[in-house]
N, C-alpha and C positions, 0 to 999 in steps of 0.2 A: 308714320308707320312704325310699329314696334320693331326693334332690332333683335335679330336672332343671332346668338353667339354660340358657335360650335367650337369646343376646345378639346383637343386630343393629345396635348403634350403638357408635361408638368411645367415647363417654362412659361407656356401660354396661360396656364392656370394661375401661376404667381402673378403674371402681368395683369390678368383680368381683375384680380382682387387687389392689385396695388400692394402686393405683399413684399415687405422690405428684405426678407431673407432670400438668398439665392438657393435654388434647388441643389441638394447634395446627391441626388440619384435621378436618373432620367425617366424612371417608370413609377416612382412612388414618392409621396410627400406627406408631411403632417403639417396642417395649417392651424396656426393659433388664431382663432377668429377675432380676438381682441385687437390684433394688428391690422385687420382689414379696414380699408377706407370705404365705408358703405356709400358715401356721397358720390363716389366715382361711378357707381352702378346706376344706370338710368332706370327710372320707374317704367315698368312694362317690358323690360329686357327679358327675352326668351332664352333660357340657358339649356344647352344640350352638351353635357360633358361625356367624353369617351372613357370614363373611369368607373370602377366600382368605388363607392364611397361609404364610409361609416363615420357618422358625425354626431357628436353630442353638442347641441347648441341651445343657447337661450338668446332671444332677440327682443328688443323693445323698439317700437316705432317703425317697424317694417314688417311686411307680410310676404307671402309667396303663394302662388297658385300652382297646385300640382294635382293632376288627375281631375281637372275642371272644378276643383274646390279651392277655397281660399282659407289658408291657415296662417296662424302666427305661432311663434315659439316662445311665448311669455313664460312658459314653464319648460325647463330643460328636459329634453327627451332625445333618445338615440334613434336615428333614422338611417337605414341602409338602402342605398340605391344602386341599381345596375347601370351599366353604360347605356347611353342614348335615350335616357328618360328626360322628358321635358318638364321644366319648372319655369315659372314666370315671376319676376320680382314685382311687387306692388307697393305703392304708398310708402316710399322712404321719407320719413320725417327728418327735419333738420337736425334734431338731437338723437337720431336713431343710433343704437349701438348693438353689438353682437358679442357674445362671449362663448367660450367652449373651444372645441377642436374638431378637425375633420381629417380623417385618413383617406387619401385618394391613391388608388393604384390602378395602373393600366392593365388591361387583359393580357398584354404581352408578357407581363411579369410572371404570370402563372401558366402560360400557354404550354410550356414544355414539361410541366409536372402533373402529378395526379390531381392536384387541386383544380386544374382546368375543367375536368369532368365533374368532380365532386361539387363544385360551387353551385351547380344547377340544383342541388338538393337543398340549398339554403334559401327556402322560398320567401323569407322575409325581405329579400332584395326587391321583391315586387309588391310589397305591402303599400297601402296608401299612407300618407303622412299622419292621418288621424289614427292609424294603427301602429304608430311608433312605440318604442319600448321605453317605459318609465322605470328608471333604475333607483334602487335604494343607494344610500351613501356607500355602503359596503360593496355593492355591485359596481358602482362607478369607480371605486378604488381598484377593484379587480381588473376591470376593463382597461383602466388607464395604465396599470402596471404592465400589461401585455403591450399596449400601444408604445410605451417607453422602450420596451425591449426591441420592438420592431424598429423604432426610430434609431436606437443605438446601432442596429445592424446596417441600416441603409446609410447611416452617416459615417460609418467606418468600414468601407467595403474591402473584403478580402475574398479568398477562394471559397470560403464557406458561407458567405453572406447570403447568397441567393437562396440556398436551401433553408437556411435559418429564418429568413424573412418569410418564405412561403409557409413553412411549418408553423411559425408564430401567427401568421394570418389565419391559418386553419384553427389554431387554438382560440383566437379571438372570435371566430365565427361560431365555434362550438360553445363558447361562453354565451354568445348572443342567443343561440338555440336554447340553452339551459334557462336563461333569464326570461325568454319569451314563454317557455313552458311554465315557469313560475307565474308569469303574468296571466296566462290562460287560466291557471288554477285559482288565483286570487280574484279573477273576474268571473268565476264560474256561475254565480247567480245571474249576472248580466248575459253570459254566454248561453245559458239555458233558454233565456228569452229569445235570443237569436235563432236557436235551434227550432223553437216553436214557430217563429215567424217563417223560417225557411220551409218547414213542413206545411204550413198553411199556404205558402206560395205554390208548392208542388201540388197540393190537394186541389186548389182552385184551378191550376193550369190543366190538370188531367180531367177535371169535371167540366171544362169549357171546350170550345171549338179550337182553341189554340194549338193543341197537340195535332189535330187533323190538318190544320192550315200551315203550321210552322214546324212540325216535327217535334222531337223531344226537346225539352228545355235544356239549355246549356248551363254549365256552372257559371259562366260569365253573366248570363241573363239573370240567374238567381242572385248572384252577388250584387249586380247593379240594383236590383229591387231592394236589397238590404243596405245599399250604400257602403258596400265593402269591396275590397279587391278579391279576385278569384282565389288567390293563394291563401289569403287570410281566412276566408270562409272555409276553405278546404282543411286548413290546419286546425281551425276552431272545431269543426265537426269531428275531425279525427280525435282531438283531445276529449271532447264531450261524449261522443258516441262510439268511438272505435271504428267508425265507418267513414269512407270518403264521400265527397259530394256526389260522385258518380254512383256509388253504391246506393245512396238515398234516392237518387233519380230513378235508378233501375228498380228499386223496391216499389215505388209508387206506380211505375209502369207495369210491373208484373201483377200487382194487386188490381189495377184497372183491367188488365188483360184477363185475369181470372174471372172478374165480374162479367165481362163481355162474353167470354167463352161459355158461361153458364146461363146467361140471361138473354143473349141475343140470338136471333135466327140467322144472322149474317155468317157467311163463310169465313174461314180462317184468313183467307186473302183479304177479304173486306175488313175484318177486324184489324189486321196488320196495317192496312191503309189508314184506317181511322185513328190508329195510334202513331201515325207519322212515318211508317215504313213504306218505302217504295217497292220493296220486294218481300214476299212472304218468307223466303228462305232466311233472310236476316232476322226477322221477328222470331221465327221458329228456333233458330240457333240460339238466340239470346234467352228465349223462354226456357229451353231445355237446359241451358247452362245454369240458370238460376233455380230451376225447380226439379231437375232430374227427369222431367217428362216432356214430350212434345206437346204442343197445344192440343192436338187431336187426342192423345192419350189422357191428358188432364180432363178434357171434356167428357170422355168416356168413363173415367174413374169416378167422376162426381155424379154421374147420371144414375 
């Protein structure tokens, strides 16, 4: 049976990796992956770390399953993960090696500061591994210079260290945001294809019985159909169209509702039900919010 390892302390993290250096801070550490003994990690090990992590890694001869998909890191890429996310180590070969670095910090490190609430805005912590950030050499140098500043602070603790660590982590996350923005732009041609497929999924959904049987499609449902994470899809749509995933779903809903209001003999309550609403009031409220008219007013204005 596969072993599940839950690690919630920096000392246990060092122990798990067989890391030779002792932790210099109880809540944050920087791991040099070249010092890790991969052979001590059993194939199939299920890892759940209680840390935020930002890691730039390149791996040969080992893989990882994350989000039910199998990935390798033969090309160095930056991946950010939130606490309590599961990954599974697979197929560690005898000559496997890993290089790069990983910054791990416990939620308690930022809990008393403003970053504790703001960190929820950094949606890339919930991206899939195949949505990781590919950095240019200049971007890698920028990121690593901030990493070194953070390491200097937690290696030489004084009265100001905590605030400086937190503020530099925020700088690091803002650089990640900037570089993800660049990546969305450079992948614009591919992203436009994703937008088209997303719109096709919504069109087919609203033209089928699914909306009546299952209610409105969720962002997660659409993201799964596209093999993306919900946050990545939302950020991609925002970058390409200026609208959120929910905005797109509501647009297709309202367009379908308009067609039914003008072509169907059903009552507004029946139309609301056919569009996945249990209550007419909820449908009418959303319709008015999006169009400025109630369903009844819209039907009358078009007649």
